[in-house]
C-alpha positions as CSV (number, residue, x, y, z in Angstrom):
1,M,40.7,25.9,56.3
2,K,42.1,22.7,55.0
3,M,38.8,20.9,55.4
4,G,37.0,23.7,53.5
5,A,39.7,23.7,50.7
6,V,39.1,20.0,50.3
7,E,35.3,20.1,50.3
8,I,34.8,23.1,47.9
9,P,36.3,21.3,44.9
10,K,34.2,18.2,45.7
11,L,31.0,20.4,45.6
12,V,32.1,21.9,42.3
13,L,33.0,18.5,40.7
14,F,29.8,16.9,42.0
15,S,27.5,19.7,40.7
16,F,29.1,19.8,37.2
17,P,27.5,16.5,35.9
18,I,24.1,17.5,37.4
19,G,24.2,20.8,35.5
20,V,25.1,18.9,32.2
21,L,22.3,16.4,32.9
22,G,19.8,19.2,33.6
23,F,20.8,20.9,30.4
24,H,20.3,17.7,28.3
25,L,16.9,17.1,30.0
26,L,15.9,20.6,29.3
27,S,17.0,20.3,25.7
28,I,15.0,17.1,25.2
29,L,11.9,18.7,26.7
30,I,12.2,21.7,24.4
31,K,12.6,19.5,21.3
32,F,9.6,17.4,22.5
33,L,7.4,20.4,23.0
34,H,8.5,21.9,19.7
35,K,7.5,18.7,17.9
36,V,4.2,17.9,19.6
37,W,3.0,21.5,20.3
38,W,4.8,24.4,18.6
39,N,5.2,22.8,15.2
40,P,1.5,21.8,14.8
41,I,0.5,25.3,15.9
42,Q,2.8,26.9,13.3
43,I,1.7,24.6,10.5
44,T,-2.0,25.3,11.3
45,K,-1.4,29.0,11.5
46,I,0.5,29.1,8.1
47,L,-2.1,27.1,6.2
48,S,-5.0,29.0,7.9
49,S,-3.5,32.3,6.6
50,Q,-3.8,30.7,3.1
51,G,-7.5,29.9,3.6
52,I,-7.1,26.2,4.5
53,K,-8.9,25.4,7.7
54,G,-9.6,22.1,9.5
55,P,-10.5,20.4,12.8
56,P,-8.2,21.7,15.7
57,Y,-5.1,19.7,16.5
58,K,-5.3,17.8,19.8
59,F,-2.1,17.2,21.8
60,L,-0.2,14.1,20.6
61,H,-3.1,12.2,19.0
62,G,-4.1,15.0,16.5
63,N,-7.6,14.0,15.2
64,T,-7.3,10.3,15.5
65,K,-9.9,9.9,18.2
66,E,-12.5,11.7,16.1
67,I,-11.6,9.7,13.1
68,Y,-11.9,6.4,15.0
69,Q,-15.2,7.4,16.6
70,T,-16.7,8.5,13.2
71,L,-15.5,5.3,11.5
72,H,-16.7,3.0,14.3
73,G,-20.1,4.7,14.2
74,T,-20.4,4.3,10.5
75,R,-19.0,0.9,10.0
76,S,-20.9,-0.6,12.9
77,K,-24.0,-0.8,10.7
78,P,-24.4,-1.8,7.0
79,M,-25.1,0.8,4.3
80,K,-28.7,1.7,4.0
81,D,-28.8,1.6,0.2
82,L,-26.4,0.1,-2.3
83,S,-25.3,3.0,-4.4
84,H,-22.3,4.9,-5.8
85,E,-22.4,7.2,-2.8
86,I,-19.8,5.3,-0.9
87,F,-17.5,8.2,0.2
88,P,-19.5,9.0,3.3
89,Y,-19.3,5.3,4.3
90,I,-15.6,4.7,3.5
91,Q,-14.3,8.0,4.8
92,P,-17.0,9.6,7.0
93,F,-14.6,11.9,8.9
94,Q,-13.2,13.4,5.7
95,H,-16.8,13.7,4.3
96,S,-17.9,15.7,7.3
97,C,-14.8,17.9,7.1
98,I,-15.5,18.8,3.5
99,K,-18.9,20.0,4.6
100,D,-17.5,22.0,7.5
101,Y,-14.2,23.3,6.1
102,G,-14.5,23.2,2.3
103,K,-12.9,21.1,-0.5
104,N,-9.4,21.4,0.9
105,F,-8.6,21.1,4.6
106,L,-6.0,20.1,7.1
107,Y,-6.3,17.4,9.7
108,W,-3.8,15.4,11.8
109,I,-2.9,11.7,12.2
110,G,-1.0,12.0,15.5
111,L,1.9,14.5,14.7
112,R,1.6,14.1,11.0
113,P,-0.3,16.8,9.2
114,Q,-2.6,15.6,6.4
115,L,-3.6,18.0,3.7
116,F,-6.7,16.7,2.0
117,I,-7.2,18.0,-1.5
118,T,-10.2,17.6,-3.8
119,E,-9.9,20.5,-6.2
120,I,-9.1,19.0,-9.6
121,E,-6.5,21.5,-10.7
122,L,-4.6,21.1,-7.4
123,V,-4.8,17.3,-7.7
124,K,-3.3,17.6,-11.3
125,E,-0.5,19.8,-10.0
126,I,0.4,17.4,-7.2
127,L,0.3,14.3,-9.4
128,N,2.4,15.9,-12.1
129,N,5.0,17.0,-9.4
130,K,7.4,18.3,-12.1
131,D,9.5,20.2,-9.5
132,G,9.6,17.3,-7.0
133,A,7.9,19.5,-4.4
134,Y,5.6,16.7,-3.2
135,P,7.6,13.8,-1.6
136,K,6.1,10.3,-1.3
137,W,4.6,9.1,1.8
138,K,7.2,7.4,4.0
139,A,6.1,4.1,5.4
140,E,6.7,3.6,9.1
141,G,6.0,1.0,11.7
142,F,3.8,-1.9,10.5
143,A,3.5,-0.3,7.0
144,K,7.3,-0.3,6.7
145,K,7.3,-4.0,7.4
146,L,4.6,-4.6,4.8
147,L,6.1,-2.5,1.9
148,G,9.7,-2.1,2.9
149,D,11.7,0.2,0.6
150,G,10.0,-0.9,-2.6
151,L,8.8,1.0,-5.7
152,V,5.7,2.5,-3.9
153,T,7.7,4.3,-1.2
154,T,11.2,4.9,-2.6
155,E,12.3,8.0,-4.6
156,G,15.3,9.4,-6.6
157,N,17.8,7.2,-8.4
158,K,16.7,4.1,-6.5
159,W,13.1,4.6,-7.7
160,I,14.4,5.0,-11.3
161,K,16.4,1.8,-11.2
162,Q,13.4,-0.2,-9.7
163,R,11.0,1.4,-12.2
164,K,13.1,0.3,-15.1
165,L,13.1,-3.3,-13.8
166,A,9.3,-3.3,-13.5
167,N,8.8,-1.7,-16.9
168,H,11.0,-4.3,-18.5
169,A,9.0,-7.1,-16.9
170,F,5.6,-5.7,-18.0
171,Y,6.1,-4.2,-21.4
172,A,3.4,-4.9,-24.0
173,E,4.8,-8.0,-25.6
174,S,5.5,-9.5,-22.1
175,L,1.9,-8.8,-21.0
176,K,0.6,-10.6,-24.1
177,G,2.6,-13.6,-23.1
178,M,0.9,-13.6,-19.7
179,V,-2.7,-13.7,-21.1
180,P,-2.9,-17.6,-21.4
181,A,-2.0,-17.9,-17.7
182,M,-4.6,-15.3,-16.7
183,I,-7.3,-17.0,-18.8
184,A,-6.5,-20.4,-17.3
185,S,-6.9,-18.9,-13.7
186,V,-10.2,-17.3,-14.6
187,E,-11.5,-20.4,-16.3
188,T,-10.6,-22.5,-13.2
189,M,-12.6,-20.0,-11.0
190,V,-15.6,-19.9,-13.3
191,E,-15.7,-23.7,-13.5
192,K,-15.8,-23.8,-9.7
193,W,-18.7,-21.4,-9.7
194,K,-20.8,-23.7,-11.8
195,D,-21.2,-26.0,-8.7
196,Y,-22.7,-23.0,-6.8
197,E,-25.4,-22.2,-9.2
198,G,-28.4,-20.7,-7.3
199,K,-26.2,-20.3,-4.2
200,E,-24.4,-17.4,-2.7
201,I,-20.7,-17.0,-3.4
202,E,-18.2,-14.9,-1.4
203,V,-16.7,-13.2,-4.5
204,F,-14.1,-11.3,-2.6
205,E,-12.5,-14.5,-1.4
206,E,-12.9,-16.1,-4.9
207,F,-11.1,-13.1,-6.5
208,R,-8.5,-13.2,-3.8
209,I,-7.5,-16.7,-4.8
210,M,-7.8,-16.0,-8.5
211,T,-5.6,-12.9,-8.4
212,S,-3.1,-14.7,-6.2
213,E,-2.9,-17.5,-8.8
214,V,-2.4,-15.0,-11.6
215,I,0.4,-13.1,-9.8
216,S,2.1,-16.4,-8.9
217,R,2.0,-17.7,-12.4
218,T,2.8,-14.5,-14.3
219,A,5.3,-12.7,-12.1
220,F,6.9,-15.4,-10.1
221,G,6.7,-18.5,-12.2
222,S,5.0,-20.6,-9.5
223,S,1.5,-21.7,-8.5
224,Y,-0.9,-20.3,-5.9
225,E,0.0,-23.2,-3.6
226,E,3.7,-22.3,-3.7
227,G,2.9,-18.6,-2.9
228,K,0.0,-19.2,-0.6
229,N,2.0,-18.8,2.5
230,I,3.4,-15.5,1.4
231,F,-0.1,-14.2,0.5
232,E,-1.6,-15.3,3.8
233,M,1.2,-13.7,5.8
234,L,0.9,-10.4,3.8
235,V,-2.8,-10.4,4.5
236,K,-2.1,-10.8,8.2
237,L,0.5,-8.0,8.1
238,G,-1.9,-5.8,6.1
239,S,-4.6,-6.4,8.8
240,L,-2.1,-5.2,11.5
241,V,-1.4,-2.1,9.4
242,S,-5.1,-1.4,9.2
243,M,-5.8,-2.0,12.9
244,N,-2.9,0.2,14.1
245,F,-3.2,3.0,11.6
246,L,-4.9,5.4,14.0
247,K,-2.9,4.3,17.1
248,I,-0.3,6.8,18.2
249,R,2.9,5.5,19.8
250,L,6.2,7.3,20.3
251,P,9.1,5.4,18.5
252,V,11.2,5.3,21.7
253,I,8.3,3.6,23.7
254,R,7.7,1.2,20.8
255,K,11.4,0.0,21.0
256,L,11.5,-0.2,24.8
257,M,8.0,-1.7,25.3
258,P,6.9,-3.7,22.2
259,T,3.3,-4.9,22.1
260,K,2.1,-8.4,21.1
261,E,1.3,-6.9,17.7
262,D,4.9,-5.6,17.3
263,I,6.3,-9.0,18.2
264,E,3.8,-10.7,15.8
265,S,4.6,-8.4,13.0
266,D,8.3,-9.0,13.4
267,R,7.7,-12.8,13.2
268,I,5.5,-12.4,10.1
269,E,8.1,-10.2,8.4
270,R,10.8,-12.8,9.1
271,E,8.6,-15.6,7.7
272,I,7.8,-13.6,4.5
273,R,11.5,-12.9,4.0
274,K,12.3,-16.6,4.5
275,S,9.6,-17.6,1.9
276,I,10.7,-15.1,-0.7
277,I,14.4,-16.2,-0.3
278,G,13.1,-19.8,-0.8
279,L,11.6,-18.7,-4.2
280,I,14.9,-17.0,-5.1
281,K,16.9,-20.1,-4.3
282,K,14.5,-22.3,-6.4
283,R,15.0,-20.0,-9.3
284,E,18.8,-20.1,-8.9
285,E,18.8,-23.9,-8.7
286,K,16.8,-24.1,-12.0
287,V,19.4,-22.0,-13.7
288,N,22.2,-24.1,-12.3
289,R,20.4,-27.3,-13.6
290,G,20.0,-25.7,-17.0
291,E,16.2,-25.8,-16.9
292,L,15.9,-22.1,-17.9
293,E,17.1,-20.6,-21.1
294,G,18.4,-17.0,-21.4
295,G,19.2,-16.3,-17.8
296,Y,16.9,-16.3,-14.8
297,G,13.6,-16.1,-16.7
298,N,11.6,-13.3,-18.3
299,D,9.1,-12.9,-15.4
300,Y,9.4,-10.3,-12.7
301,L,11.2,-12.6,-10.3
302,G,13.7,-13.6,-13.0
303,I,14.5,-9.9,-13.8
304,L,14.9,-9.1,-10.1
305,V,17.2,-12.1,-9.5
306,K,19.2,-11.2,-12.6
307,A,19.7,-7.6,-11.2
308,Y,20.7,-9.1,-7.9
309,H,23.5,-11.1,-9.6
310,E,24.7,-8.1,-11.7
311,S,28.4,-7.3,-11.6
312,D,27.7,-3.7,-12.6
313,D,27.0,-1.8,-9.3
314,S,24.8,0.8,-11.2
315,K,22.4,-2.1,-12.2
316,K,22.8,-4.3,-9.1
317,I,20.2,-4.5,-6.4
318,S,20.6,-5.9,-2.9
319,V,18.8,-8.9,-1.5
320,D,16.7,-6.5,0.7
321,D,15.7,-4.6,-2.4
322,L,14.7,-7.8,-4.1
323,I,12.6,-8.9,-1.2
324,D,10.9,-5.5,-0.8
325,E,10.0,-5.4,-4.5
326,C,8.5,-8.9,-4.3
327,K,6.4,-7.8,-1.3
328,T,5.3,-4.6,-3.0
329,F,4.2,-6.4,-6.1
330,Y,2.4,-9.1,-4.1
331,V,0.5,-6.5,-2.2
332,A,-0.1,-4.0,-5.0
333,G,-1.2,-6.6,-7.5
334,H,-3.2,-8.7,-5.0
335,E,-5.2,-6.6,-2.6
336,T,-6.0,-3.7,-4.9
337,T,-7.1,-6.0,-7.8
338,T,-9.2,-8.2,-5.6
339,S,-11.0,-5.1,-4.1
340,L,-11.6,-3.6,-7.6
341,L,-12.9,-6.7,-9.1
342,T,-15.3,-7.2,-6.2
343,W,-16.5,-3.6,-6.6
344,T,-17.1,-4.0,-10.3
345,C,-19.2,-7.1,-9.6
346,L,-21.2,-5.1,-7.1
347,L,-21.9,-2.4,-9.6
348,L,-22.9,-4.9,-12.3
349,A,-25.2,-6.6,-9.7
350,I,-26.8,-3.2,-8.9
351,H,-27.2,-2.5,-12.7
352,P,-28.1,-5.9,-14.3
353,E,-28.9,-4.1,-17.6
354,W,-25.2,-3.4,-18.0
355,Q,-24.4,-7.0,-17.4
356,D,-26.7,-7.9,-20.3
357,K,-25.1,-5.3,-22.6
358,A,-21.5,-6.3,-21.8
359,R,-22.3,-10.0,-22.2
360,K,-24.1,-9.5,-25.5
361,E,-21.3,-7.4,-26.9
362,V,-18.7,-10.1,-26.0
363,F,-20.7,-12.9,-27.6
364,E,-21.4,-10.8,-30.7
365,L,-17.7,-10.1,-31.3
366,L,-16.2,-13.2,-30.0
367,G,-18.8,-15.9,-30.4
368,E,-17.5,-19.3,-29.1
369,N,-13.8,-18.3,-29.6
370,K,-11.5,-17.9,-26.7
371,I,-10.2,-14.5,-25.6
372,T,-6.8,-13.6,-26.8
373,A,-4.5,-10.6,-26.4
374,D,-5.5,-9.2,-29.8
375,D,-5.5,-5.4,-29.4
376,N,-7.9,-4.9,-32.3
377,F,-10.5,-7.2,-30.6
378,L,-10.1,-5.5,-27.2
379,G,-10.5,-2.0,-28.8
380,K,-13.9,-3.0,-30.2
381,L,-15.4,-3.8,-26.8
382,K,-17.1,-0.4,-26.2
383,I,-19.5,-1.5,-23.4
384,V,-16.8,-3.6,-21.6
385,S,-14.5,-0.5,-21.8
386,V,-17.2,1.5,-20.0
387,V,-17.3,-1.1,-17.2
388,Y,-13.5,-1.0,-17.1
389,Y,-13.5,2.8,-16.6
390,C,-15.9,2.3,-13.7
391,Y,-13.4,-0.1,-12.3
392,S,-10.5,2.4,-12.9
393,F,-12.6,5.2,-11.2
394,F,-12.9,3.2,-8.0
395,F,-9.1,2.6,-8.2
396,L,-8.6,6.4,-8.1
397,I,-11.0,6.7,-5.1
398,W,-8.9,4.1,-3.3
399,L,-5.6,5.7,-4.4
400,F,-6.5,9.1,-3.1
401,G,-7.7,7.6,0.2
402,Q,-4.3,6.1,1.0
């Protein structure tokens, strides 16, 4: 009896933690299944009841395998004809879904539902977003390292503060002051092109260097050479984002078993941070030496550094915010503009008659004079404005594709 009395409590005490552990494991399993199976089924069911169909969700990866296969099949060969019909080439999966499921459809990037909208009225409603019903896309993984918590991804009061800083840096009078630097960068590029007369030029690379120079001069008060390291690292990080966009990995596994790309992206992120802090310190040193009048400068970097040193907490930004804003502007002003300029050149190459019309208009209005920021002059360029609208239209295509 004594032996039994001793052993019974031991059994009870030993079985208690096993029961707790089993409960926790069961709880984790239920949460996991809810996220990867039940939740996608419910979202699909609700949207289907509203008339929105789409390709069926596949366990864990969603539709990423189909998207990758379609992209690989399309991108593995060049376009048959150069034309405006680029949507089937750029986003072949979405193009096929429109044909199969209609103008609006649901598809999945892993566990993330993607509602693809092409009806104009619905697009207007989403972009207006008066009630704040449509939150911004939240950057994760490699994209988070690229953009941080900058203007593109942030919301609420923080977005308002960051937006005010950007508006102050790029109001009309400030932009006019940037025109000479822009002209100088373009003239340098065009002079270089004269040596390649009759030869092929990789215009994307040329525009990449030119836009980098413009951004460095106008927004950060430096040269392309000074910002070259930042641009190159952002390009590498952007490539990692692109390559891994359709790869599905659970956050826990990513932390426990980082890949070579995870380690490389961490290294690049640290280097970018180090380089931007270097730009900040140079600006602070100029102020300390009395080389700048009126604070830290009127360019974007100067306004950000000034906000970083603010004593008023409502206006102050952290060093992380400063770095994220710099990264965002480097990426947004560099990659997009380079792509859009390249696309505009392609359109003009396909339609040389518009080249002739635009060139003739500029020479008739401007003659041998240099371009200025004169609003009256720019408003008279009707043909050039048409070319500009084509440029803007491609920007919208790119924007909706993100």
